[in-house]
C-alpha positions in Angstrom: 65.3 2.2 54.0 62.1 0.9 55.8 58.9 3.0 55.6 57.7 4.5 59.0 55.1 2.3 60.8 52.2 4.8 60.3 52.8 4.8 56.5 52.9 1.0 56.5 49.6 0.9 58.3 48.1 3.4 55.9 49.3 1.4 52.9 47.9 -1.8 54.4 44.6 -0.1 55.1 44.5 1.2 51.4 45.2 -2.3 50.1 42.4 -3.8 52.3 40.0 -1.2 51.0 40.9 -1.9 47.4 40.5 -5.7 48.0 37.1 -5.1 49.5 36.0 -3.1 46.6 37.3 -5.7 44.1 35.4 -8.4 46.0 32.2 -6.5 45.9 32.4 -5.9 42.2 33.3 -9.5 41.4 30.6 -11.4 39.5 29.0 -13.9 39.7 28.6 -14.0 43.4 26.3 -15.4 46.1 23.9 -12.8 47.6 21.9 -13.0 50.7 18.2 -12.8 49.9 16.4 -11.3 52.9 13.4 -12.8 54.7 10.3 -13.1 52.5 6.9 -13.3 54.1 3.9 -14.6 52.1 1.3 -12.9 54.2 -0.7 -9.7 53.5 -0.7 -6.4 55.3 2.7 -5.5 56.6 5.4 -7.6 58.2 5.2 -7.5 62.0 7.8 -6.1 64.5 8.7 -9.7 65.2 9.5 -10.2 61.5 11.5 -7.1 61.5 13.6 -8.4 64.4 14.0 -11.8 62.7 15.1 -10.0 59.5 17.6 -7.9 61.4 19.0 -11.0 63.1 19.3 -13.0 59.9 21.0 -10.1 58.0 23.4 -9.7 60.9 24.3 -13.4 60.9 24.6 -13.5 57.1 27.1 -10.6 57.1 29.0 -12.1 60.1 29.2 -15.4 58.1 30.8 -13.5 55.2 28.0 -12.3 52.9 28.6 -8.8 51.6 25.7 -8.6 49.1 22.2 -8.1 50.5 19.0 -8.1 48.4 15.6 -6.8 49.6 12.6 -4.8 48.3 10.4 -1.8 49.3 7.3 -4.0 49.5 6.2 -4.1 53.2 3.8 -7.0 52.8 6.7 -9.3 51.9 9.9 -7.6 53.1 11.1 -5.5 56.0 13.7 -3.0 54.9 13.9 -1.6 58.4 15.1 -5.0 59.6 17.7 -5.1 56.9 18.9 -1.6 57.9 19.2 -2.7 61.6 21.0 -5.9 60.7 23.6 -4.6 58.4 24.5 -1.6 60.6 24.8 -3.8 63.7 27.1 -6.2 61.8 29.1 -3.4 60.4 29.6 -1.9 63.8 30.7 -5.3 65.3 33.0 -6.1 62.4 34.3 -2.6 61.9 33.0 -2.4 58.3 32.1 0.7 56.4 29.0 1.4 54.3 31.1 0.8 51.1 32.0 -2.7 52.4 28.4 -3.8 52.1 26.4 -4.0 48.7 22.7 -3.3 49.1 20.1 -3.8 46.5 16.4 -3.0 46.8 13.4 -2.5 44.4 10.6 -0.3 43.4 7.3 -2.2 43.5 4.3 -1.2 41.5 0.9 -0.2 43.1 -0.9 -3.5 42.5 1.7 -5.6 44.2 1.2 -3.8 47.6 -1.3 -4.4 50.3 -3.4 -1.2 50.6 -2.6 -0.9 54.3 1.1 -0.9 53.9 2.0 0.9 50.7 5.3 2.8 51.1 4.0 5.8 49.0 1.0 7.8 48.3 -1.2 5.7 46.0 -2.9 8.9 44.6 0.4 10.6 43.7 1.6 10.7 40.1 3.6 7.6 39.2 6.9 9.4 39.1 6.3 10.7 42.6 5.5 7.2 43.9 8.9 6.0 42.6 10.7 8.9 44.3 8.8 8.3 47.5 9.6 4.6 47.4 13.3 5.3 47.2 13.3 7.8 50.0 11.5 5.2 52.1 14.1 2.7 51.2 17.0 5.0 52.1 15.5 5.8 55.4 14.7 2.2 56.3 18.0 0.8 55.1 19.9 3.5 57.1 21.9 4.7 54.1 22.2 7.7 51.8 22.6 5.6 48.6 21.8 2.1 47.4 24.2 0.1 45.2 21.5 -1.3 43.0 17.8 -0.4 42.5 15.5 -2.7 40.5 12.1 -2.3 38.9 10.4 -5.2 40.6 8.2 -6.3 37.7 7.1 -5.1 34.2 4.4 -2.5 34.0 1.2 -3.1 32.0 2.2 -0.4 29.5 5.6 0.8 28.2 4.4 4.4 28.9 4.4 3.6 32.6 7.6 1.6 32.3 9.4 4.7 31.0 7.9 7.0 33.6 9.3 4.7 36.3 12.7 4.1 34.5 13.3 7.8 33.8 12.7 8.6 37.4 15.1 5.9 38.5 17.7 7.2 36.1 17.3 10.6 37.8 18.1 9.0 41.1 21.4 7.7 39.6 22.1 11.3 38.3 21.6 12.6 41.9 24.0 10.0 43.4 21.3 8.2 45.4 21.6 5.0 43.4 24.7 3.4 41.8 23.1 1.2 39.2 19.7 0.1 37.9 18.1 -3.2 37.0 14.9 -5.1 36.2 13.2 -8.1 37.7 10.6 -10.7 36.7 11.1 -10.0 33.0 10.6 -13.4 31.2 10.2 -12.3 27.6 13.4 -11.7 25.6 11.7 -9.0 23.5 10.8 -7.0 26.6 14.4 -7.3 28.0 15.7 -6.1 24.6 13.3 -3.2 24.4 14.0 -2.1 27.9 17.8 -2.2 27.3 17.8 -0.6 23.8 15.7 2.4 24.7 17.1 3.3 28.1 19.6 6.1 28.7 21.1 4.3 31.7 21.2 0.7 30.8 20.1 -2.0 33.3 23.0 -3.7 34.9 21.0 -6.5 36.6 18.2 -8.8 35.6 16.8 -10.8 38.5 14.4 -13.7 37.7 13.3 -17.0 39.1 15.5 -19.7 37.6 13.1 -22.4 36.8 12.0 -24.9 34.1 8.7 -23.1 33.3 10.7 -20.3 31.6 13.2 -22.7 30.1 15.8 -21.5 32.6 15.9 -18.2 30.7 18.5 -19.7 28.2 18.0 -16.9 25.6 17.6 -14.1 28.2 20.8 -15.2 29.9 22.7 -15.2 26.6 21.5 -11.6 26.0 22.6 -10.6 29.5 26.0 -12.1 29.0 26.4 -10.3 25.6 25.4 -7.0 27.2 27.3 -7.2 30.5 24.1 -7.5 32.5 24.3 -9.5 35.7 21.7 -12.3 35.8 20.6 -12.9 39.4 18.4 -15.9 40.3 15.8 -16.2 43.2 14.0 -19.4 44.3 17.1 -21.1 42.8 16.8 -24.2 45.0 13.1 -24.2 45.5 12.4 -24.3 41.7 15.0 -26.9 41.0 14.9 -29.5 43.8 14.5 -32.4 41.4 17.6 -31.3 39.5 20.0 -31.0 42.5 18.5 -34.2 44.1 19.1 -36.2 41.0 21.1 -39.3 41.7 24.0 -38.3 39.4 24.1 -34.8 40.9 24.1 -36.1 44.4 27.0 -38.5 43.5 29.0 -35.7 41.9 28.4 -33.5 45.0 30.0 -36.2 47.2 33.0 -36.3 44.9 33.4 -32.5 45.2 33.0 -32.4 49.0 29.8 -30.4 48.7 26.1 -30.7 49.6 23.8 -31.1 46.5 22.6 -27.6 47.2 26.1 -26.3 47.3 27.0 -28.0 44.0 23.9 -26.5 42.4 25.0 -23.0 43.5 28.4 -23.7 42.2 26.8 -24.8 38.9 24.8 -21.6 38.7 28.0 -19.5 39.2 29.9 -21.5 36.7 27.4 -20.5 34.0 27.4 -16.9 35.0 24.5 -16.6 37.5 24.5 -14.8 40.8 22.1 -16.8 43.0 20.3 -15.3 46.0 20.7 -17.5 49.1 17.7 -17.2 51.4 18.6 -19.6 54.1 17.7 -18.9 57.7 20.2 -21.5 59.0 23.6 -20.0 60.1 25.4 -23.2 59.3 24.1 -23.1 55.7 25.2 -19.5 55.5 28.7 -20.5 56.4 28.6 -23.4 53.9 27.7 -20.9 51.2 30.6 -18.6 52.1 33.0 -21.6 52.2 31.9 -22.4 48.7 32.6 -18.8 47.6 36.0 -19.0 49.2 36.9 -22.2 47.3 35.8 -20.6 44.0 37.5 -17.3 44.6 40.7 -19.1 45.6 40.8 -20.5 42.0 39.5 -24.0 42.6 37.6 -25.4 39.6 34.6 -27.1 41.0 33.7 -28.4 37.5 36.9 -29.6 36.0 35.4 -30.4 32.6 32.3 -30.0 30.5 31.2 -33.5 31.4 30.9 -32.5 35.1 29.0 -29.4 34.2 26.6 -31.4 31.9 25.7 -33.7 34.8 23.9 -30.9 36.5 22.8 -29.1 33.3 21.1 -32.3 31.9 19.3 -32.8 35.2 17.5 -29.5 34.7 15.4 -31.0 31.9 15.5 -27.9 29.7 15.3 -28.9 26.0 17.3 -25.8 24.9 20.1 -26.6 27.4 23.6 -26.9 25.7 26.7 -27.1 27.9 28.9 -25.5 25.2 26.6 -22.5 24.8 26.7 -21.9 28.6 30.5 -21.5 28.8 
């Protein structure tokens, strides 16, 4: 006996929803890193429009993870909110189909004319005000991931911030917490060991000066913390432009940049992709589709080592990365 048509459509819709949820929770993944401006003050209305357009294009290209920060001198959360909602409307997506991550940024990292909170308020209030600003700008009643943008000068301040962030999780305004720009293993360990709600994300720049965070990434893997990388290509252009890497990329039908992203994902990293080029956005999603379909970009350790050795990190060991 065949199920009635409405029931079949309901079952199909349920399966699609489940598939979307599974894809959003899959790690590692490629995330869209929103427009970063190096200027002071606050980003202009033009920058907001550009951010909205880029986020819109990224989501239409296939990105479902978006990273930003409540730091108006460098990021425009309002543009992110406009971009994802416009894309969701045109693609018939729901809020739960998009994964949004933002950050609380400490006082000294803001330009005085564009702080998103009262600089004279107690630290805990600044954290809460920052989140409310993010929720309003991003046009959402919750964020999927909220990071502490950088370490504080004292652990006392760290815990004031972290405890307030934990309360936001308790209130349902945030789904998970994380930390960023933590480059000392002992700091990562202390932050993890002494928190009530454990960090689920560590976002760092993946570069040679920090030894590509070999020990930190091992800690993350052991404790189920997602390691996200920013400035992934900018900090490693000599590696992915290495002659052997370029040759391997040709064999795999990828650009050198695409191969480097595939390498990062193969060793458990979720890279932020900050391109403003729509074709490069689509290239990134094509790479994701190849990986998610089960294709092994790196068929053996020798292939993986070609890229790993090009990093020039003394502590690099292919076997340890797998």
